[in-house]
N, C-alpha and C positions, 0 to 999 in steps of 0.2 A: 481556535486551533493553534497549538504551539508549533515551533519551528520543526521539531522532529516529526510531528504528525504530517506537516506540510510536505516535508522531504520524502516521507514514506510513500506518499501518493505518486512520487516520481522516482521509482526505485533505481532507474538508471542514472539518476542525478544525486545519489547519496554521496556525501563528501568522502566516504571510505572508498569509493570507486573512481574518484576524480583522477588520481594518478594513472590508473589503468586506462581510463577512457580518453583523457585529454593530455596526459603528460607528454607523449611523443609530439603531438601537434603543437603544443605550447613551446616545447623546446625548439622545434624547427622554426617556429615563428620568431622566437627570440634570437636564435643563432643567425638567421637571415639578416637581422638588423644590427646586431652587435658584433658579429663575426669573431667571438671569443667563446670557446666552449665552457670554460669555468664561469664566465660572467652570465652566459645564457642559463646555465644550470642554477646559479644563485637567484637569478631573476624569476625563474619559474617557481623555485621554492618559496621565494618571498610572495609570489602571486597566490600560491595555495594558502599560505599562512594568513595573508590579508583577507582572502575570501572566507576562510574559516571564521575569522574574527568579525566579519560583517554579513554572514549568511542570514542572520535574523532579519536583515533589512532587504533581502532579495525578494522581489515580488513576482517573479516569473513573467515579467513583461518581455523578456528575451530568453533565449536558451542559456543553460549553464555555460556552454562552450563560448557563446558570444560574450557573456558576462565576464568570464575568466580572461578572455582575450582583451577585453577593455581594461581590466585591472593590469594585465601584463603590459599593455601599451603605455600606461602611466608609469609603470616601473622602468620601462625602457627610456622614456623621456627623462625621468629623474636621474637615470644612469648617465645620460649625456650631459645633463646639467651639472652633475657632480664632477664628471670627468673633465669638463671644460674648466671649471673653477680650480681644479687641482693642477692644471698644466702650468709650469713656470713659464713666464714670458720669454725667458732666455732661450727656450727651446724652439721658438718660432723662427728666428732669423735664419738658421741653416736651411729650413724648408723653403723660405722665401728666396734665398739665394739659389736653391736648386730649381725653383720655378723660373727665376730670372734667367738662368742659363739657357732656357729654351728659346729666348727672344733676343733680337738685336736691340741696340740702344733706341731705335725708333719704334720698338714695340712689334716688330714683324717676326714671324716664325723663322728660326734659323733653318729648320727643316719643315716644310709645309706638310700638315697632316693629310693623310690619304683619305679618299672617300671610302667610308666603311661599308656602305651598302648592306647594312645589317638592321634587323628588326629588333628594337630594344626589348619588346615584350618577350621575344624568344630567347634573347640573351639572358634576361633575368631568370629564365627558367632553366638555364644551362648551368649545371653544378660546377663544372670546371671554370667557366667564365666568372662565376661569382667568387671562386677562390682567388682568381687573379685580381678581380675588382677589390676584394677585401685586402689583398696584399698591397695594392696601390694606395688604398685608403689609409693603411697603417703607416705609410710614408709621409702623410700630410700632418700638419699641426692639428691638435685636437679640435680646435674651433672650426677649422675648415672641414675636417672629416665629419664632425658632428653636424655642421650646417648642411652639408651635402646629403648625409644619411637621413637626417630629419626631413629634408625637403623631398628628396627623390625616392627614398625607400620607405620611410615611415609614413610620408604623405602629409606632414604638417604644413600649414600655410605660413607665409613669411612673417606675418604679425606674431604668431605664436612662437616661431623660432627665435625671433628677437627677444621675447620674454624669457624663453628657456635659456638662451645663451647670454642674456643681458647685454645685448648690443643694439645699436641703432639700425634703422632701415638701410641707411647708406652703407654701414659696416657689413651688414649681412649680404648685401649685393656684392661687395668686394670679396668677402669670404667665399661665396658661391662661385663667383667668376674665377678666382684663383684656383679653387678646387677643381672646377670643370676643366680648366686649361691644363692643369697638371695631370689629371686623370686621363684626359684625352691622349696626351703623349705617352703616359705610362701604359695605358691599355694598348695603344698602337704598337709599342715596343714589345710588350709581353704577351699580347694576344693576337692582334690583327696582322702582325708581320707574318705569322704562320697560319693565317685564316684559310688559305687554300688547303692546308693539311687537315683542317678541321671540318671541312664541308661535309664530310661523310659521318661526322659525329652528331 
């Protein structure tokens, strides 16, 4: 049985219907992780092209949607790998200085973070919160933003993130720590300060 015959037995999974069936889902999946519309669109397009090129190897052990999502996830990881390598090291210092401004010389918070009393799962599902989070991530150096996104949003383990970003286990801990500290303060200023106004949203 050739590839076209196999596909014809799964009419809803014909490549000609992929964009209509899965395009919106894949775009939302990508945008949630890379927070740039043009990048998300490009990654989805690359996913469809890669899938078309390898459809003959697809054995229907999973759904087409799951298969396409897996390809897209690899494209997203490649995006972060490339983005990190392209960042000039000179761009890092201003961000580190910005983070250091939050602490005293003894490493204590200048302004102690408030108790958020928030459910992270619910926040991740809040569209406006994600916009603020992405805005804060954009203020971080690429390696810190990539490390945080890969760990907390994409769901990669630390060992894999070290390979993707080409850093040691110690360095990834430092990157994640700095990212979390900055994001905590950034989110507090840009989101949680007005949390009482958002309780009804």
